PDB file of N, CA, C and O in Angstrom, chain B, residues numbered from 101:
ATOM      1  N   UNK B 101     -16.068  -1.855 107.849  1.00  0.00           N
ATOM      2  CA  UNK B 101     -16.057  -3.284 108.095  1.00  0.00           C
ATOM      3  C   UNK B 101     -16.205  -3.510 109.603  1.00  0.00           C
ATOM      4  O   UNK B 101     -15.613  -2.797 110.413  1.00  0.00           O
ATOM      5  N   UNK B 102     -16.985  -4.488 109.949  1.00  0.00           N
ATOM      6  CA  UNK B 102     -17.293  -4.746 111.353  1.00  0.00           C
ATOM      7  C   UNK B 102     -16.065  -5.104 112.181  1.00  0.00           C
ATOM      8  O   UNK B 102     -15.905  -4.607 113.296  1.00  0.00           O
ATOM      9  N   UNK B 103     -15.193  -5.962 111.647  1.00  0.00           N
ATOM     10  CA  UNK B 103     -14.003  -6.348 112.411  1.00  0.00           C
ATOM     11  C   UNK B 103     -13.068  -5.166 112.611  1.00  0.00           C
ATOM     12  O   UNK B 103     -12.452  -5.037 113.669  1.00  0.00           O
ATOM     13  N   UNK B 104     -12.956  -4.309 111.615  1.00  0.00           N
ATOM     14  CA  UNK B 104     -12.115  -3.113 111.739  1.00  0.00           C
ATOM     15  C   UNK B 104     -12.660  -2.193 112.822  1.00  0.00           C
ATOM     16  O   UNK B 104     -11.899  -1.636 113.613  1.00  0.00           O
ATOM     17  N   UNK B 105     -13.977  -2.036 112.855  1.00  0.00           N
ATOM     18  CA  UNK B 105     -14.600  -1.200 113.884  1.00  0.00           C
ATOM     19  C   UNK B 105     -14.360  -1.761 115.282  1.00  0.00           C
ATOM     20  O   UNK B 105     -14.089  -1.005 116.216  1.00  0.00           O
ATOM     21  N   UNK B 106     -14.458  -3.071 115.430  1.00  0.00           N
ATOM     22  CA  UNK B 106     -14.232  -3.693 116.743  1.00  0.00           C
ATOM     23  C   UNK B 106     -12.789  -3.509 117.184  1.00  0.00           C
ATOM     24  O   UNK B 106     -12.529  -3.249 118.359  1.00  0.00           O
ATOM     25  N   UNK B 107     -11.834  -3.642 116.242  1.00  0.00           N
ATOM     26  CA  UNK B 107     -10.430  -3.407 116.584  1.00  0.00           C
ATOM     27  C   UNK B 107     -10.229  -1.967 117.044  1.00  0.00           C
ATOM     28  O   UNK B 107      -9.556  -1.717 118.043  1.00  0.00           O
ATOM     29  N   UNK B 108     -10.809  -1.031 116.315  1.00  0.00           N
ATOM     30  CA  UNK B 108     -10.672   0.389 116.678  1.00  0.00           C
ATOM     31  C   UNK B 108     -11.275   0.648 118.057  1.00  0.00           C
ATOM     32  O   UNK B 108     -10.691   1.373 118.862  1.00  0.00           O
ATOM     33  N   UNK B 109     -12.438   0.059 118.333  1.00  0.00           N
ATOM     34  CA  UNK B 109     -13.074   0.233 119.650  1.00  0.00           C
ATOM     35  C   UNK B 109     -12.183  -0.282 120.775  1.00  0.00           C
ATOM     36  O   UNK B 109     -12.191   0.263 121.879  1.00  0.00           O
ATOM     37  N   UNK B 110     -11.411  -1.336 120.492  1.00  0.00           N
ATOM     38  CA  UNK B 110     -10.523  -1.922 121.499  1.00  0.00           C
ATOM     39  C   UNK B 110      -9.163  -1.236 121.534  1.00  0.00           C
ATOM     40  O   UNK B 110      -8.308  -1.583 122.349  1.00  0.00           O
ATOM     41  N   UNK B 111      -8.963  -0.259 120.646  1.00  0.00           N
ATOM     42  CA  UNK B 111      -7.683   0.442 120.609  1.00  0.00           C
ATOM     43  C   UNK B 111      -6.577  -0.359 119.955  1.00  0.00           C
ATOM     44  O   UNK B 111      -5.401  -0.174 120.267  1.00  0.00           O
ATOM     45  N   UNK B 112      -6.948  -1.247 119.050  1.00  0.00           N
ATOM     46  CA  UNK B 112      -5.975  -2.118 118.381  1.00  0.00           C
ATOM     47  C   UNK B 112      -5.856  -1.700 116.920  1.00  0.00           C
ATOM     48  O   UNK B 112      -6.860  -1.538 116.227  1.00  0.00           O
ATOM     49  N   UNK B 113      -4.627  -1.528 116.463  1.00  0.00           N
ATOM     50  CA  UNK B 113      -4.392  -1.209 115.055  1.00  0.00           C
ATOM     51  C   UNK B 113      -4.224  -2.506 114.269  1.00  0.00           C
ATOM     52  O   UNK B 113      -3.401  -3.342 114.640  1.00  0.00           O
ATOM     53  N   UNK B 114      -4.986  -2.689 113.194  1.00  0.00           N
ATOM     54  CA  UNK B 114      -4.850  -3.920 112.411  1.00  0.00           C
ATOM     55  C   UNK B 114      -3.501  -3.986 111.717  1.00  0.00           C
ATOM     56  O   UNK B 114      -2.920  -2.955 111.379  1.00  0.00           O
ATOM     57  N   UNK B 115      -3.003  -5.193 111.504  1.00  0.00           N
ATOM     58  CA  UNK B 115      -1.758  -5.393 110.787  1.00  0.00           C
ATOM     59  C   UNK B 115      -2.080  -5.516 109.310  1.00  0.00           C
ATOM     60  O   UNK B 115      -2.603  -6.537 108.864  1.00  0.00           O
ATOM     61  N   UNK B 116      -1.773  -4.489 108.566  1.00  0.00           N
ATOM     62  CA  UNK B 116      -2.094  -4.473 107.142  1.00  0.00           C
ATOM     63  C   UNK B 116      -0.880  -3.966 106.387  1.00  0.00           C
ATOM     64  O   UNK B 116      -0.310  -2.931 106.731  1.00  0.00           O
ATOM     65  N   UNK B 117      -0.491  -4.695 105.364  1.00  0.00           N
ATOM     66  CA  UNK B 117       0.634  -4.279 104.529  1.00  0.00           C
ATOM     67  C   UNK B 117       0.169  -3.363 103.424  1.00  0.00           C
ATOM     68  O   UNK B 117      -1.014  -3.037 103.325  1.00  0.00           O
ATOM     69  N   UNK B 118       1.104  -2.953 102.595  1.00  0.00           N
ATOM     70  CA  UNK B 118       0.758  -2.114 101.460  1.00  0.00           C
ATOM     71  C   UNK B 118       0.013  -2.946 100.422  1.00  0.00           C
ATOM     72  O   UNK B 118       0.071  -4.175 100.446  1.00  0.00           O
ATOM     73  N   UNK B 119      -0.662  -2.295  99.543  1.00  0.00           N
ATOM     74  CA  UNK B 119      -1.437  -2.998  98.513  1.00  0.00           C
ATOM     75  C   UNK B 119      -0.508  -3.883  97.684  1.00  0.00           C
ATOM     76  O   UNK B 119       0.526  -3.427  97.196  1.00  0.00           O
ATOM     77  N   UNK B 120      -0.887  -5.155  97.531  1.00  0.00           N
ATOM     78  CA  UNK B 120      -0.085  -6.092  96.763  1.00  0.00           C
ATOM     79  C   UNK B 120       1.043  -6.725  97.556  1.00  0.00           C
ATOM     80  O   UNK B 120       1.809  -7.518  97.008  1.00  0.00           O
ATOM     81  N   UNK B 121       1.164  -6.392  98.842  1.00  0.00           N
ATOM     82  CA  UNK B 121       2.211  -6.930  99.705  1.00  0.00           C
ATOM     83  C   UNK B 121       1.711  -8.213 100.357  1.00  0.00           C
ATOM     84  O   UNK B 121       0.751  -8.188 101.127  1.00  0.00           O
ATOM     85  N   UNK B 122       2.356  -9.322 100.054  1.00  0.00           N
ATOM     86  CA  UNK B 122       1.870 -10.618 100.549  1.00  0.00           C
ATOM     87  C   UNK B 122       2.452 -11.011 101.897  1.00  0.00           C
ATOM     88  O   UNK B 122       2.080 -12.056 102.431  1.00  0.00           O
ATOM     89  N   UNK B 123       3.345 -10.221 102.465  1.00  0.00           N
ATOM     90  CA  UNK B 123       4.018 -10.633 103.696  1.00  0.00           C
ATOM     91  C   UNK B 123       3.069 -10.820 104.872  1.00  0.00           C
ATOM     92  O   UNK B 123       3.249 -11.751 105.657  1.00  0.00           O
ATOM     93  N   UNK B 124       2.069  -9.965 105.014  1.00  0.00           N
ATOM     94  CA  UNK B 124       1.138 -10.085 106.130  1.00  0.00           C
ATOM     95  C   UNK B 124       0.335 -11.372 106.074  1.00  0.00           C
ATOM     96  O   UNK B 124       0.002 -11.941 107.114  1.00  0.00           O
ATOM     97  N   UNK B 125       0.024 -11.833 104.886  1.00  0.00           N
ATOM     98  CA  UNK B 125      -0.843 -12.997 104.734  1.00  0.00           C
ATOM     99  C   UNK B 125      -0.079 -14.294 104.519  1.00  0.00           C
ATOM    100  O   UNK B 125      -0.696 -15.356 104.433  1.00  0.00           O
ATOM    101  N   UNK B 126       1.225 -14.242 104.430  1.00  0.00           N
ATOM    102  CA  UNK B 126       1.996 -15.435 104.072  1.00  0.00           C
ATOM    103  C   UNK B 126       1.820 -16.575 105.066  1.00  0.00           C
ATOM    104  O   UNK B 126       1.637 -17.719 104.652  1.00  0.00           O
ATOM    105  N   UNK B 127       1.870 -16.298 106.355  1.00  0.00           N
ATOM    106  CA  UNK B 127       1.721 -17.352 107.356  1.00  0.00           C
ATOM    107  C   UNK B 127       0.326 -17.957 107.295  1.00  0.00           C
ATOM    108  O   UNK B 127       0.180 -19.180 107.289  1.00  0.00           O
ATOM    109  N   UNK B 128      -0.696 -17.117 107.249  1.00  0.00           N
ATOM    110  CA  UNK B 128      -2.070 -17.631 107.189  1.00  0.00           C
ATOM    111  C   UNK B 128      -2.268 -18.475 105.944  1.00  0.00           C
ATOM    112  O   UNK B 128      -2.872 -19.545 106.015  1.00  0.00           O
ATOM    113  N   UNK B 129      -1.773 -18.016 104.811  1.00  0.00           N
ATOM    114  CA  UNK B 129      -1.924 -18.768 103.568  1.00  0.00           C
ATOM    115  C   UNK B 129      -1.167 -20.090 103.633  1.00  0.00           C
ATOM    116  O   UNK B 129      -1.630 -21.092 103.089  1.00  0.00           O
ATOM    117  N   UNK B 130      -0.026 -20.106 104.282  1.00  0.00           N
ATOM    118  CA  UNK B 130       0.746 -21.330 104.430  1.00  0.00           C
ATOM    119  C   UNK B 130      -0.005 -22.354 105.277  1.00  0.00           C
ATOM    120  O   UNK B 130      -0.054 -23.534 104.932  1.00  0.00           O
ATOM    121  N   UNK B 131      -0.587 -21.904 106.382  1.00  0.00           N
ATOM    122  CA  UNK B 131      -1.338 -22.803 107.265  1.00  0.00           C
ATOM    123  C   UNK B 131      -2.596 -23.301 106.553  1.00  0.00           C
ATOM    124  O   UNK B 131      -2.949 -24.474 106.666  1.00  0.00           O
ATOM    125  N   UNK B 132      -3.267 -22.422 105.828  1.00  0.00           N
ATOM    126  CA  UNK B 132      -4.447 -22.843 105.072  1.00  0.00           C
ATOM    127  C   UNK B 132      -4.054 -23.891 104.038  1.00  0.00           C
ATOM    128  O   UNK B 132      -4.775 -24.871 103.849  1.00  0.00           O
ATOM    129  N   UNK B 133      -2.924 -23.697 103.368  1.00  0.00           N
ATOM    130  CA  UNK B 133      -2.450 -24.669 102.396  1.00  0.00           C
ATOM    131  C   UNK B 133      -2.146 -26.015 103.025  1.00  0.00           C
ATOM    132  O   UNK B 133      -2.468 -27.057 102.454  1.00  0.00           O
ATOM    133  N   UNK B 134      -1.525 -26.001 104.208  1.00  0.00           N
ATOM    134  CA  UNK B 134      -1.261 -27.253 104.931  1.00  0.00           C
ATOM    135  C   UNK B 134      -2.558 -27.969 105.275  1.00  0.00           C
ATOM    136  O   UNK B 134      -2.672 -29.182 105.099  1.00  0.00           O
ATOM    137  N   UNK B 135      -3.530 -27.219 105.763  1.00  0.00           N
ATOM    138  CA  UNK B 135      -4.815 -27.804 106.124  1.00  0.00           C
ATOM    139  C   UNK B 135      -5.488 -28.407 104.892  1.00  0.00           C
ATOM    140  O   UNK B 135      -6.030 -29.510 104.954  1.00  0.00           O
ATOM    141  N   UNK B 136      -5.453 -27.695 103.793  1.00  0.00           N
ATOM    142  CA  UNK B 136      -6.057 -28.222 102.570  1.00  0.00           C
ATOM    143  C   UNK B 136      -5.381 -29.517 102.142  1.00  0.00           C
ATOM    144  O   UNK B 136      -6.049 -30.468 101.734  1.00  0.00           O
ATOM    145  N   UNK B 137      -4.063 -29.552 102.236  1.00  0.00           N
ATOM    146  CA  UNK B 137      -3.322 -30.737 101.820  1.00  0.00           C
ATOM    147  C   UNK B 137      -3.524 -31.900 102.782  1.00  0.00           C
ATOM    148  O   UNK B 137      -3.783 -33.025 102.354  1.00  0.00           O
ATOM    149  N   UNK B 138      -3.405 -31.631 104.083  1.00  0.00           N
ATOM    150  CA  UNK B 138      -3.418 -32.695 105.078  1.00  0.00           C
ATOM    151  C   UNK B 138      -4.814 -33.149 105.483  1.00  0.00           C
ATOM    152  O   UNK B 138      -4.986 -34.284 105.929  1.00  0.00           O
ATOM    153  N   UNK B 139      -5.802 -32.292 105.337  1.00  0.00           N
ATOM    154  CA  UNK B 139      -7.148 -32.662 105.785  1.00  0.00           C
ATOM    155  C   UNK B 139      -8.113 -32.755 104.601  1.00  0.00           C
ATOM    156  O   UNK B 139      -8.646 -33.826 104.311  1.00  0.00           O
ATOM    157  N   UNK B 140      -8.326 -31.658 103.938  1.00  0.00           N
ATOM    158  CA  UNK B 140      -9.383 -31.580 102.934  1.00  0.00           C
ATOM    159  C   UNK B 140      -9.161 -32.566 101.790  1.00  0.00           C
ATOM    160  O   UNK B 140     -10.049 -33.356 101.470  1.00  0.00           O
ATOM    161  N   UNK B 141      -7.984 -32.523 101.175  1.00  0.00           N
ATOM    162  CA  UNK B 141      -7.737 -33.392 100.020  1.00  0.00           C
ATOM    163  C   UNK B 141      -7.465 -34.840 100.414  1.00  0.00           C
ATOM    164  O   UNK B 141      -7.901 -35.763  99.726  1.00  0.00           O
ATOM    165  N   UNK B 142      -6.756 -35.040 101.504  1.00  0.00           N
ATOM    166  CA  UNK B 142      -6.351 -36.387 101.897  1.00  0.00           C
ATOM    167  C   UNK B 142      -7.509 -37.206 102.455  1.00  0.00           C
ATOM    168  O   UNK B 142      -7.574 -38.413 102.222  1.00  0.00           O
ATOM    169  N   UNK B 143      -8.419 -36.577 103.182  1.00  0.00           N
ATOM    170  CA  UNK B 143      -9.484 -37.328 103.853  1.00  0.00           C
ATOM    171  C   UNK B 143     -10.817 -37.308 103.115  1.00  0.00           C
ATOM    172  O   UNK B 143     -11.747 -38.014 103.507  1.00  0.00           O
ATOM    173  N   UNK B 144     -10.925 -36.515 102.057  1.00  0.00           N
ATOM    174  CA  UNK B 144     -12.184 -36.423 101.309  1.00  0.00           C
ATOM    175  C   UNK B 144     -12.420 -37.652 100.467  1.00  0.00           C
ATOM    176  O   UNK B 144     -11.559 -38.532 100.470  1.00  0.00           O
ATOM    177  N   UNK B 145     -13.487 -37.784  99.765  1.00  0.00           N
ATOM    178  CA  UNK B 145     -14.548 -36.776  99.613  1.00  0.00           C
ATOM    179  C   UNK B 145     -15.421 -36.674 100.868  1.00  0.00           C
ATOM    180  O   UNK B 145     -15.555 -37.622 101.641  1.00  0.00           O
ATOM    181  N   UNK B 146     -16.003 -35.496 101.035  1.00  0.00           N
ATOM    182  CA  UNK B 146     -16.784 -35.185 102.225  1.00  0.00           C
ATOM    183  C   UNK B 146     -18.267 -35.295 101.922  1.00  0.00           C
ATOM    184  O   UNK B 146     -18.724 -34.888 100.854  1.00  0.00           O
ATOM    185  N   UNK B 147     -19.013 -35.844 102.863  1.00  0.00           N
ATOM    186  CA  UNK B 147     -20.464 -36.013 102.675  1.00  0.00           C
ATOM    187  C   UNK B 147     -21.250 -34.767 103.069  1.00  0.00           C
ATOM    188  O   UNK B 147     -22.304 -34.490 102.497  1.00  0.00           O
ATOM    189  N   UNK B 148     -20.738 -34.010 104.053  1.00  0.00           N
ATOM    190  CA  UNK B 148     -21.454 -32.805 104.484  1.00  0.00           C
ATOM    191  C   UNK B 148     -20.485 -31.839 105.152  1.00  0.00           C
ATOM    192  O   UNK B 148     -19.383 -32.209 105.560  1.00  0.00           O
ATOM    193  N   UNK B 149     -20.927 -30.602 105.250  1.00  0.00           N
ATOM    194  CA  UNK B 149     -20.092 -29.532 105.780  1.00  0.00           C
ATOM    195  C   UNK B 149     -19.681 -29.774 107.229  1.00  0.00           C
ATOM    196  O   UNK B 149     -18.557 -29.442 107.605  1.00  0.00           O
ATOM    197  N   UNK B 150     -20.554 -30.341 108.045  1.00  0.00           N
ATOM    198  CA  UNK B 150     -20.214 -30.610 109.448  1.00  0.00           C
ATOM    199  C   UNK B 150     -18.980 -31.507 109.558  1.00  0.00           C
ATOM    200  O   UNK B 150     -18.136 -31.297 110.429  1.00  0.00           O
ATOM    201  N   UNK B 151     -18.877 -32.490 108.692  1.00  0.00           N
ATOM    202  CA  UNK B 151     -17.719 -33.389 108.725  1.00  0.00           C
ATOM    203  C   UNK B 151     -16.435 -32.626 108.426  1.00  0.00           C
ATOM    204  O   UNK B 151     -15.404 -32.876 109.051  1.00  0.00           O
ATOM    205  N   UNK B 152     -16.490 -31.703 107.481  1.00  0.00           N
ATOM    206  CA  UNK B 152     -15.324 -30.881 107.153  1.00  0.00           C
ATOM    207  C   UNK B 152     -14.959 -30.001 108.339  1.00  0.00           C
ATOM    208  O   UNK B 152     -13.788 -29.910 108.706  1.00  0.00           O
ATOM    209  N   UNK B 153     -15.947 -29.354 108.938  1.00  0.00           N
ATOM    210  CA  UNK B 153     -15.692 -28.456 110.062  1.00  0.00           C
ATOM    211  C   UNK B 153     -15.048 -29.189 111.235  1.00  0.00           C
ATOM    212  O   UNK B 153     -14.082 -28.696 111.818  1.00  0.00           O
ATOM    213  N   UNK B 154     -15.571 -30.357 111.584  1.00  0.00           N
ATOM    214  CA  UNK B 154     -15.002 -31.115 112.701  1.00  0.00           C
ATOM    215  C   UNK B 154     -13.591 -31.610 112.386  1.00  0.00           C
ATOM    216  O   UNK B 154     -12.731 -31.626 113.266  1.00  0.00           O
ATOM    217  N   UNK B 155     -13.349 -32.013 111.144  1.00  0.00           N
ATOM    218  CA  UNK B 155     -12.009 -32.469 110.762  1.00  0.00           C
ATOM    219  C   UNK B 155     -11.005 -31.321 110.835  1.00  0.00           C
ATOM    220  O   UNK B 155      -9.876 -31.517 111.284  1.00  0.00           O
ATOM    221  N   UNK B 156     -11.404 -30.129 110.400  1.00  0.00           N
ATOM    222  CA  UNK B 156     -10.521 -28.968 110.460  1.00  0.00           C
ATOM    223  C   UNK B 156     -10.262 -28.572 111.909  1.00  0.00           C
ATOM    224  O   UNK B 156      -9.133 -28.228 112.259  1.00  0.00           O
ATOM    225  N   UNK B 157     -11.286 -28.613 112.754  1.00  0.00           N
ATOM    226  CA  UNK B 157     -11.093 -28.302 114.177  1.00  0.00           C
ATOM    227  C   UNK B 157     -10.129 -29.290 114.835  1.00  0.00           C
ATOM    228  O   UNK B 157      -9.252 -28.889 115.600  1.00  0.00           O
ATOM    229  N   UNK B 158     -10.291 -30.567 114.540  1.00  0.00           N
ATOM    230  CA  UNK B 158      -9.393 -31.579 115.116  1.00  0.00           C
ATOM    231  C   UNK B 158      -7.970 -31.367 114.641  1.00  0.00           C
ATOM    232  O   UNK B 158      -7.029 -31.489 115.426  1.00  0.00           O
ATOM    233  N   UNK B 159      -7.802 -31.051 113.367  1.00  0.00           N
ATOM    234  CA  UNK B 159      -6.465 -30.802 112.815  1.00  0.00           C
ATOM    235  C   UNK B 159      -5.851 -29.560 113.468  1.00  0.00           C
ATOM    236  O   UNK B 159      -4.670 -29.557 113.815  1.00  0.00           O
ATOM    237  N   UNK B 160      -6.652 -28.512 113.633  1.00  0.00           N
ATOM    238  CA  UNK B 160      -6.150 -27.291 114.273  1.00  0.00           C
ATOM    239  C   UNK B 160      -5.709 -27.541 115.705  1.00  0.00           C
ATOM    240  O   UNK B 160      -4.699 -26.992 116.147  1.00  0.00           O
ATOM    241  N   UNK B 161      -6.447 -28.356 116.429  1.00  0.00           N
ATOM    242  CA  UNK B 161      -6.063 -28.702 117.795  1.00  0.00           C
ATOM    243  C   UNK B 161      -4.736 -29.461 117.796  1.00  0.00           C
ATOM    244  O   UNK B 161      -3.840 -29.151 118.580  1.00  0.00           O
ATOM    245  N   UNK B 162      -4.615 -30.452 116.917  1.00  0.00           N
ATOM    246  CA  UNK B 162      -3.357 -31.199 116.801  1.00  0.00           C
ATOM    247  C   UNK B 162      -2.211 -30.258 116.420  1.00  0.00           C
ATOM    248  O   UNK B 162      -1.125 -30.336 116.994  1.00  0.00           O
ATOM    249  N   UNK B 163      -2.450 -29.378 115.463  1.00  0.00           N
ATOM    250  CA  UNK B 163      -1.428 -28.475 114.941  1.00  0.00           C
ATOM    251  C   UNK B 163      -0.850 -27.598 116.048  1.00  0.00           C
ATOM    252  O   UNK B 163       0.344 -27.298 116.047  1.00  0.00           O
ATOM    253  N   UNK B 164      -1.690 -27.191 116.985  1.00  0.00           N
ATOM    254  CA  UNK B 164      -1.254 -26.280 118.043  1.00  0.00           C
ATOM    255  C   UNK B 164      -0.823 -26.964 119.334  1.00  0.00           C
ATOM    256  O   UNK B 164      -0.006 -26.415 120.072  1.00  0.00           O
ATOM    257  N   UNK B 165      -1.352 -28.147 119.622  1.00  0.00           N
ATOM    258  CA  UNK B 165      -1.100 -28.738 120.937  1.00  0.00           C
ATOM    259  C   UNK B 165      -0.293 -30.031 120.927  1.00  0.00           C
ATOM    260  O   UNK B 165       0.245 -30.416 121.964  1.00  0.00           O
ATOM    261  N   UNK B 166      -0.192 -30.708 119.793  1.00  0.00           N
ATOM    262  CA  UNK B 166       0.493 -32.007 119.779  1.00  0.00           C
ATOM    263  C   UNK B 166       1.648 -32.092 118.786  1.00  0.00           C
ATOM    264  O   UNK B 166       2.530 -32.937 118.940  1.00  0.00           O
ATOM    265  N   UNK B 167       1.656 -31.235 117.774  1.00  0.00           N
ATOM    266  CA  UNK B 167       2.700 -31.251 116.749  1.00  0.00           C
ATOM    267  C   UNK B 167       4.004 -30.737 117.359  1.00  0.00           C
ATOM    268  O   UNK B 167       4.043 -29.634 117.905  1.00  0.00           O
ATOM    269  N   UNK B 168       5.049 -31.519 117.268  1.00  0.00           N
ATOM    270  CA  UNK B 168       6.340 -31.132 117.847  1.00  0.00           C
ATOM    271  C   UNK B 168       7.195 -30.448 116.790  1.00  0.00           C
ATOM    272  O   UNK B 168       7.375 -30.962 115.686  1.00  0.00           O
ATOM    273  N   UNK B 169       7.712 -29.288 117.147  1.00  0.00           N
ATOM    274  CA  UNK B 169       8.507 -28.496 116.204  1.00  0.00           C
ATOM    275  C   UNK B 169       9.982 -28.531 116.580  1.00  0.00           C
ATOM    276  O   UNK B 169      10.352 -28.177 117.700  1.00  0.00           O
ATOM    277  N   UNK B 170      10.801 -28.947 115.667  1.00  0.00           N
ATOM    278  CA  UNK B 170      12.249 -29.021 115.899  1.00  0.00           C
ATOM    279  C   UNK B 170      12.863 -27.648 116.197  1.00  0.00           C
ATOM    280  O   UNK B 170      13.685 -27.547 117.109  1.00  0.00           O
ATOM    281  N   UNK B 171      12.492 -26.572 115.454  1.00  0.00           N
ATOM    282  CA  UNK B 171      13.140 -25.276 115.710  1.00  0.00           C
ATOM    283  C   UNK B 171      12.915 -24.711 117.111  1.00  0.00           C
ATOM    284  O   UNK B 171      13.683 -23.859 117.558  1.00  0.00           O
ATOM    285  N   UNK B 172      11.885 -25.166 117.805  1.00  0.00           N
ATOM    286  CA  UNK B 172      11.618 -24.642 119.148  1.00  0.00           C
ATOM    287  C   UNK B 172      11.862 -25.704 120.217  1.00  0.00           C
ATOM    288  O   UNK B 172      11.333 -25.606 121.324  1.00  0.00           O
ATOM    289  N   UNK B 173      12.656 -26.710 119.890  1.00  0.00           N
ATOM    290  CA  UNK B 173      13.060 -27.703 120.885  1.00  0.00           C
ATOM    291  C   UNK B 173      12.162 -28.923 120.973  1.00  0.00           C
ATOM    292  O   UNK B 173      12.050 -29.539 122.032  1.00  0.00           O
ATOM    293  N   UNK B 174      11.528 -29.271 119.876  1.00  0.00           N
ATOM    294  CA  UNK B 174      10.644 -30.448 119.831  1.00  0.00           C
ATOM    295  C   UNK B 174       9.532 -30.381 120.872  1.00  0.00           C
ATOM    296  O   UNK B 174       9.260 -31.355 121.574  1.00  0.00           O
ATOM    297  N   UNK B 175       8.901 -29.225 120.958  1.00  0.00           N
ATOM    298  CA  UNK B 175       7.723 -29.052 121.797  1.00  0.00           C
ATOM    299  C   UNK B 175       6.583 -28.526 120.921  1.00  0.00           C
ATOM    300  O   UNK B 175       6.815 -28.003 119.831  1.00  0.00           O
ATOM    301  N   UNK B 176       5.370 -28.668 121.405  1.00  0.00           N
ATOM    302  CA  UNK B 176       4.204 -28.159 120.681  1.00  0.00           C
ATOM    303  C   UNK B 176       4.149 -26.638 120.790  1.00  0.00           C
ATOM    304  O   UNK B 176       4.594 -26.080 121.793  1.00  0.00           O
ATOM    305  N   UNK B 177       3.609 -25.954 119.773  1.00  0.00           N
ATOM    306  CA  UNK B 177       3.524 -24.491 119.823  1.00  0.00           C
ATOM    307  C   UNK B 177       2.807 -23.963 121.060  1.00  0.00           C
ATOM    308  O   UNK B 177       3.248 -22.971 121.641  1.00  0.00           O
ATOM    309  N   UNK B 178       1.721 -24.596 121.478  1.00  0.00           N
ATOM    310  CA  UNK B 178       0.990 -24.123 122.659  1.00  0.00           C
ATOM    311  C   UNK B 178       1.847 -24.231 123.917  1.00  0.00           C
ATOM    312  O   UNK B 178       1.817 -23.348 124.774  1.00  0.00           O
ATOM    313  N   UNK B 179       2.605 -25.310 124.021  1.00  0.00           N
ATOM    314  CA  UNK B 179       3.483 -25.478 125.185  1.00  0.00           C
ATOM    315  C   UNK B 179       4.593 -24.430 125.177  1.00  0.00           C
ATOM    316  O   UNK B 179       4.926 -23.865 126.219  1.00  0.00           O
ATOM    317  N   UNK B 180       5.155 -24.177 124.016  1.00  0.00           N
ATOM    318  CA  UNK B 180       6.214 -23.177 123.889  1.00  0.00           C
ATOM    319  C   UNK B 180       5.692 -21.791 124.288  1.00  0.00           C
ATOM    320  O   UNK B 180       6.361 -21.044 125.002  1.00  0.00           O
ATOM    321  N   UNK B 181       4.499 -21.468 123.817  1.00  0.00           N
ATOM    322  CA  UNK B 181       3.896 -20.180 124.149  1.00  0.00           C
ATOM    323  C   UNK B 181       3.640 -20.069 125.647  1.00  0.00           C
ATOM    324  O   UNK B 181       3.899 -19.030 126.255  1.00  0.00           O
ATOM    325  N   UNK B 182       3.132 -21.142 126.233  1.00  0.00           N
ATOM    326  CA  UNK B 182       2.882 -21.142 127.671  1.00  0.00           C
ATOM    327  C   UNK B 182       4.167 -20.904 128.453  1.00  0.00           C
ATOM    328  O   UNK B 182       4.179 -20.118 129.401  1.00  0.00           O
ATOM    329  N   UNK B 183       5.248 -21.576 128.065  1.00  0.00           N
ATOM    330  CA  UNK B 183       6.545 -21.376 128.724  1.00  0.00           C
ATOM    331  C   UNK B 183       7.026 -19.934 128.571  1.00  0.00           C
ATOM    332  O   UNK B 183       7.558 -19.345 129.512  1.00  0.00           O
ATOM    333  N   UNK B 184       6.836 -19.383 127.394  1.00  0.00           N
ATOM    334  CA  UNK B 184       7.252 -18.007 127.134  1.00  0.00           C
ATOM    335  C   UNK B 184       6.567 -17.049 128.109  1.00  0.00           C
ATOM    336  O   UNK B 184       7.223 -16.216 128.734  1.00  0.00           O
ATOM    337  N   UNK B 185       5.248 -17.171 128.234  1.00  0.00           N
ATOM    338  CA  UNK B 185       4.516 -16.261 129.118  1.00  0.00           C
ATOM    339  C   UNK B 185       4.852 -16.503 130.590  1.00  0.00           C
ATOM    340  O   UNK B 185       4.836 -15.562 131.383  1.00  0.00           O
ATOM    341  N   UNK B 186       5.149 -17.728 130.963  1.00  0.00           N
ATOM    342  CA  UNK B 186       5.597 -17.994 132.327  1.00  0.00           C
ATOM    343  C   UNK B 186       6.921 -17.287 132.615  1.00  0.00           C
ATOM    344  O   UNK B 186       7.111 -16.722 133.692  1.00  0.00           O
ATOM    345  N   UNK B 187       7.828 -17.324 131.645  1.00  0.00           N
ATOM    346  CA  UNK B 187       9.130 -16.656 131.815  1.00  0.00           C
ATOM    347  C   UNK B 187       8.952 -15.145 131.861  1.00  0.00           C
ATOM    348  O   UNK B 187       9.638 -14.469 132.629  1.00  0.00           O
ATOM    349  N   UNK B 188       8.051 -14.606 131.060  1.00  0.00           N
ATOM    350  CA  UNK B 188       7.806 -13.164 131.062  1.00  0.00           C
ATOM    351  C   UNK B 188       7.235 -12.720 132.398  1.00  0.00           C
ATOM    352  O   UNK B 188       7.562 -11.635 132.880  1.00  0.00           O
ATOM    353  N   UNK B 189       6.394 -13.535 132.995  1.00  0.00           N
ATOM    354  CA  UNK B 189       5.799 -13.193 134.288  1.00  0.00           C
ATOM    355  C   UNK B 189       6.860 -13.154 135.376  1.00  0.00           C
ATOM    356  O   UNK B 189       6.752 -12.369 136.318  1.00  0.00           O
ATOM    357  N   UNK B 190       7.884 -13.991 135.259  1.00  0.00           N
ATOM    358  CA  UNK B 190       8.972 -14.028 136.249  1.00  0.00           C
ATOM    359  C   UNK B 190       9.874 -12.809 136.113  1.00  0.00           C
ATOM    360  O   UNK B 190      10.444 -12.350 137.103  1.00  0.00           O
ATOM    361  N   UNK B 191      10.009 -12.282 134.907  1.00  0.00           N
ATOM    362  CA  UNK B 191      10.886 -11.134 134.652  1.00  0.00           C
ATOM    363  C   UNK B 191      10.311  -9.865 135.238  1.00  0.00           C
ATOM    364  O   UNK B 191      11.057  -9.003 135.703  1.00  0.00           O
ATOM    365  N   UNK B 192       9.006  -9.737 135.225  1.00  0.00           N
ATOM    366  CA  UNK B 192       8.348  -8.499 135.697  1.00  0.00           C
ATOM    367  C   UNK B 192       8.345  -8.401 137.152  1.00  0.00           C
ATOM    368  O   UNK B 192       7.833  -7.427 137.704  1.00  0.00           O
TER     369      UNK B 192
END
């Protein structure tokens, strides 16, 4: 598989669970389910694929940069990640 080869070339081991183990895919499947519920089903019917693609991109941007999460202090995930890496840089 092309993606597996690229990971190997970069020295990265893919995260893969045992056969039938859903833990590795649970987060991705959850986010896909949210997108389907909040974008695809709620805003359809869709006239063309471009409209779907742009709606999903806009939702993904909102999901990462504007959605406030209570468990991480009511900040957006991107902001939380940025703060994390800033703190890590200070520790080193």
